[in-house]
Wavefront OBJ file of the C-alpha trace (Angstrom):
o trace
v 15.237 8.669 -25.315
v 13.373 9.564 -21.984
v 12.910 6.620 -19.489
v 9.166 5.722 -19.098
v 7.579 4.698 -16.005
v 4.276 2.688 -14.592
v 2.983 4.063 -12.323
v 0.419 1.874 -10.349
v -2.182 2.508 -7.360
v -4.121 -0.824 -6.110
v -6.346 -2.266 -3.855
v -6.064 -5.704 -3.394
v -9.193 -7.466 -2.950
v -7.818 -10.962 -3.042
v -4.027 -11.559 -1.732
v -4.257 -15.235 -2.731
v -4.981 -14.389 -6.248
v -2.820 -11.793 -6.663
v 0.321 -14.267 -6.506
v -1.254 -15.276 -9.595
v -1.373 -11.784 -11.416
v 2.634 -11.276 -10.119
v 3.459 -14.892 -11.755
v 2.203 -14.267 -14.528
v 3.355 -10.414 -15.443
v 6.840 -11.600 -14.177
v 8.201 -12.947 -17.893
v 6.809 -9.363 -19.502
v 8.724 -7.180 -17.014
v 11.653 -9.504 -17.777
v 11.731 -9.021 -21.324
v 10.607 -5.162 -21.448
v 13.798 -4.490 -18.968
v 11.074 -3.188 -16.214
v 13.003 -2.080 -12.595
v 10.650 -1.687 -9.720
v 11.435 1.089 -8.223
v 8.445 1.146 -5.487
v 6.272 -1.862 -4.786
v 3.827 -1.576 -2.231
v 5.284 -0.379 1.594
v 3.785 2.447 3.932
v 2.441 5.331 2.478
v 1.981 9.039 3.812
v -1.091 10.239 2.499
v -0.693 13.740 1.923
v -3.914 14.890 -0.789
v -6.811 12.988 -1.820
v -7.540 8.926 -1.527
v -4.235 6.858 -0.918
v -4.712 3.421 -2.220
v -3.076 0.429 -0.256
v -0.394 -0.733 -2.941
v 1.507 1.533 -4.873
v 3.879 0.494 -7.321
v 6.330 2.444 -9.576
v 8.521 0.864 -12.123
v 10.998 2.188 -14.633
v 11.321 0.767 -18.101
v 14.289 2.071 -20.241
v 12.127 3.816 -22.449
v 8.309 5.191 -23.012
v 7.496 2.747 -25.413
v 9.333 0.018 -23.739
v 6.600 0.670 -21.377
v 3.827 0.955 -23.627
v 5.020 -2.841 -25.246
v 5.135 -4.191 -22.043
v 1.539 -3.337 -21.096
v 0.481 -4.475 -24.684
v 2.501 -7.786 -24.977
v 0.548 -10.711 -24.730
v 2.338 -11.668 -21.543
v 1.268 -8.812 -19.637
v -2.355 -8.653 -20.767
v -2.834 -12.554 -19.436
v -1.652 -11.520 -15.868
v -3.837 -7.956 -16.289
v -6.710 -10.054 -16.540
v -5.903 -11.932 -13.165
v -5.662 -8.477 -11.634
v -8.471 -6.844 -12.880
v -10.386 -9.722 -11.079
v -8.886 -9.058 -7.945
v -7.718 -5.962 -7.470
v -9.346 -2.109 -8.113
v -6.007 -0.088 -10.403
v -5.288 3.130 -11.628
v -2.321 2.343 -14.203
v -0.258 5.205 -16.229
v 2.643 5.447 -18.051
v 4.710 8.666 -17.127
v 7.759 10.086 -19.617
v 10.834 10.820 -17.758
v 13.031 13.383 -17.839
l 1 2 3 4 5 6 7 8 9 10 11 12 13 14 15 16 17 18 19 20 21 22 23 24 25 26 27 28 29 30 31 32 33 34 35 36 37 38 39 40 41 42 43 44 45 46 47 48 49 50 51 52 53 54 55 56 57 58 59 60 61 62 63 64 65 66 67 68 69 70 71 72 73 74 75 76 77 78 79 80 81 82 83 84 85 86 87 88 89 90 91 92 93 94 95
């Protein structure tokens, strides 16, 4: 079964409130076996417009990644994130 990956590109507008998002999302990530491969860090812009924060999260499967996103725990966190940051998020199937 292929792993699933969240890829998130984020511009945070309110760093203090974004910490609330991180804290609120943590139980969902723990429940669904999230493994953070990249979280923030420097970015080398090659093509297109980069965002300030880029995150790659590995899950045991695509279904785990989907279930994490749709979980009540994560949806509570997503509401906070949507208030304080602009983001694109997707789930990609691994090989």
